[in-house]
Every structure is written in structure tokens, then in C-alpha cells.
N, C-alpha and C positions, 0 to 999 in steps of 0.2 A: 352297374359301375359304382364303386364305392366313392363316397365323398372324401375330399382331402381332409387330412387331420389338421385341425386349426387350433387345437388346445395349446396355449402358451405355457412353457415350462415355468415353474415357480423358482427355479434355480437362478440366482443372480449371476450376471456375467462377471468375468474376471475384473477386479478393481471396483466392483459396485457392492452396495449393501442392500440386501433384501429385507424389507420390513413393511408392516401394515401402517397405514396412516402416516405416510412419509413426512409430510410437512410438520407433524407434531413430533414423532419419534426421532427423526433424523436431527431436528434442531435441538431437541433435548440432549441427545447424545453429543452433538457438536458442542453445546455449551459446557458440558462436563469436561470434554477434552480441552476446550479453550481455557477453562479454569486451571487445568494441569499446566498448560503452557504459561499462563500468567503467573502462577505461583513459582514455577521454575525460574522464569526470567526475573521475577522480583527478588528471589533469593540471591541472585548474583548481580542485582542492580543493573540489568540490561534493559535499555529503553527499546520498546518494540513499536514500529510504525507500520501500519497497513496502508499501502499506496493503491488507490483504486482510480479507475477512469474508463472511458470508452477506449476501444482499440485505436492505437495511433495518436493518442493525445500527448505522448512524450514522456512516459514514465521512465523508460530505460535511459533516455538521454538525460533526464533529470538526475537519475542515479549516477550517471557518469560525471555530470557537473558537480554534484554534491561530493562525490569521491575526490575530485580535483581540489576542492576547498578543504575537506576535513580529514582525509585519509591519513595525513601525517600527524594529526592531533588526537583523533578518536580511533579506537579499534572498531571497525565496521564489518558487517557481513550482510549479504542479501540473499533471500530465497525468492526465486522467480517462478511464477505460475504461467503456463501457456498450454494450449491444447496439444501442440506438437513442437518439435525442434528444441535445440539448446542454444539458439542464437543469442538471446538476450543475456543469458548467464555468461556466455563467452565475452560479450561486449563489456560487461561489468568487471569480469576478471581482468580483461585487458586494461581497464582503468585503474587496476591495482587493488581491488577489493575482492575478498573471497566471495564466491557466489555459487549457488547450487540451483539447478533447474528442477522444478516439479512439473512433470509432463502429465496433464490430467487425462489425456486420451479421449478428449471430446467433452468432458465436463466443463461447464461454462463459468466455473468459479473455484476458488480454493476452499477447502474445508479444514477444520482444525486438525483432524486426524492426519491429513496429508502433511500439514506443517509439522506436527509432532514427529511423524516418521522421518521427515527430511532432516530434522534437527539432530538426529543420530548420525547423520552422514556429513556434517560440517562442524568444524571446531567453533564453539560458542563460548568457551571458557575465556573470561577476560574481555569479552566483546562489550563495548559501551553502547552500541547502537545497531539494532537488527532491523533491517527493512524487509517487509514482505510485499513484493510486487505482485499484486493480484492479477488474475486474468482480465483482459480488457472487456468490460461489461458494466453498465450502470444499473443492472437489475439484480441478478442473482447474488453477487457478492455482498449486497447490502444486508442480506438476511443472515450472514454467517460470521459470527465472532471468531476471530483467529487468535485470541489471547493478547491482542495488541493493547498498548496504552492509549494510542491515538489512531484515528482513521483520517487520512488525508486524501482528498479527491481532486484530481486534475480535471479541468474543463478547458479544452483548447479553443483558441480564437477561431479556428477553422471549422468547428462543429456547431456554431451558433450559440447565441446567448440565452436560449429558452430552455435549457436542460434542467435547471433546478426545479421548475414547476412540472416538467414532464416526468422526472425521476425523483420525486421528493424524498423517498425513503433514504436514498444514498446521501443526500445532503443533510437530512435530518440527523443521520447517525455519524456525520463527519464533524470533526473539530476544526478542520482547516480546508479551505478551498483554494487551490492554486490555479490561477488563470494563466495557462501556459501558451507558449508560442506568441508572446507579446510583441516580438519583432515583426509579426505579420499584421498587426493592428491597422497600419495605414492601407492595407490592401484587401481587407475583408470587412463585410458588414456585421461588425460585432461591437456591442456596447458594454464596456466594463461596468459602468454605472448600473445598467439594467440587470446584468447577471448578478451583481452583488445585492441589489435590491431584492430580486426574486429569491436568492439563496437565503437572505436574512428574514424574508417573510416566511420561509419554511423553517429556518433555524436561526433565531435572533442572535445566538451566541457564536455562530460560525465566524472564523477568522479568515479574511481574504488577503491573498498576496498575489500580485501580478508578476510573472516571471518569464524569462526567456533563457533557456538552457544554452542557446547558441550565442546570444549577445551578452549574456550575463546579467541582464536586468532582473532585479529582485532576488538574485541568488544569495547575496549577502544577507538580506532580510530573512530569507528562508533558513539559511544556515544558523543565523542568530536564534531563530525560534527553536531549532533543533538543539542548540547548545544549552539554551535555557531549560528545555525539557530533560536533557541529560543531567544537568546539575540537580534539578528537582528529584530525579530518579535516584541519584546517589545520596540524596538526603541533606545536602548542604551546598550553598552557593560557592563555598570555598573548598569543596571536597576534591577538586581536580584542578591543579594549578594551570595545566596546559589548556584546559577548556576555558578557564577564566581569561587567560592571556589572549587566546584567539578571539574570544567574544569581544574583548576590549579593542583588538586590532580591527575587527569587522566594524565595530561601532564608530571608529574614528575615520572610516573611509567615506 
């Protein structure tokens, strides 16, 4: 009786890249594409924010709350990564912001090539702010540059305050940590002080904002941070009168 044929094909499955030494070659290729994205967005002064977190930390709800504050002042767009379904992109479109779903088909993170391909299917001309909502995962997305200007990581009060030390690379490579679902603080064993301390031991420069997308806590501060970055991207604090106006309005609240 013949033995079963166990040789694995060298042919990559649909949607995958076949290469040797994946960790080296894939990341090098990713960085090359990320630079293409960064150069393209810099040429049109579009700010790019990569939003990362564990699954269920509130990224899409944050996009909806941000849209409610800024969509009438800034031109915004969102690219959303998920393993399956278009549900999050639909939610963001219903909030009044153009959004396109990137379905990874099982891949646990977005890669720059996925983002670059998606950019050809959404109108980005004249967009002030492009969000890339990454797949919910604190591990793999930390290794992949998507051509963003800033990486923002959410940590929800419901997932525990010990994550910065458990997943240090994500917090080391993030400029901002948003402590989300702040409205649940009275009901969960979570210390804002502890999570901020741990995050700053990993990354002393990380900026922390406590937010609740449902109650509105911290959303004005978050939007003010975004407006400041948009102004910087455009090259002048007075380059966009509507941005300056809304920033002053938020600051007076």
C-alpha cells in the first residue's frame, strides 16, 4: 500500500505572498510600500492615523464619535481591516464618513500592500484625515508600517490595565494611547494611573487620553489632538481657517 503524498505545494494560496525568510523579506517589502503610501499622502497633505487595539476595544465606535465631531469641518475617510464582513465600514458610512472595508480573509493584521490597493477604490483627493482601522490584535499589527503619520492604540477598561507590559512593542511604536470605555471605570477593576505608568515605562513619550465614545468623555481632547496634527501636516497653524475655528471652539468647552 502506498504512503499518502504529504509534500506541501510551494504555491502560495490566493491572497498570500510566497517567499523565503518571511519575517525579513515580507517586512522589507512592506516598508517599501509603506514609504510609497507616506509619500503619496504627504504630497496632498493628508494626515494618516493607524488605529490599533485588541478586538472589541471600541475602534469603530471611536470613529463614529470622531465623525460626529469633525466631519463637517474636516474631509475624512476610513479604511477598515477585518478578517471577514463589511459591518464596521457600514457603521462608519452611516456616520457620514466614506469608508472602505479591507477583508483580510484570515490574516490577523493589515499590511501596506493591502492599504495601497484599497486606496485606489476610495476617493482620497482633498481628504484632510485618513484613518486606517487595523484588525483587532495587539501583536501582529505592531510590526507592520502602513505609511501612517501616527499610530494610536486603544486599551479598553474592560480588558485589564496590564497590557502595555504584556504587549510592549505595540505601545513602544505608538504615539498615543487612548484608554477607552471610560464610562465603565466605576464597574471594572482597572487603574488609569497603573496603565499610564506601565505604558510610559515602555515608551516615555506616549501621550495618554482617557475617552468614552458613548458618554463623550475625552472626545474633545482627542479631536483637538487630531486638529493639531492636521494643521502640522498642512504646514501652517493658520493654513485651514475652519480647522483653527473648531479647535478654538473645542478649547473653550
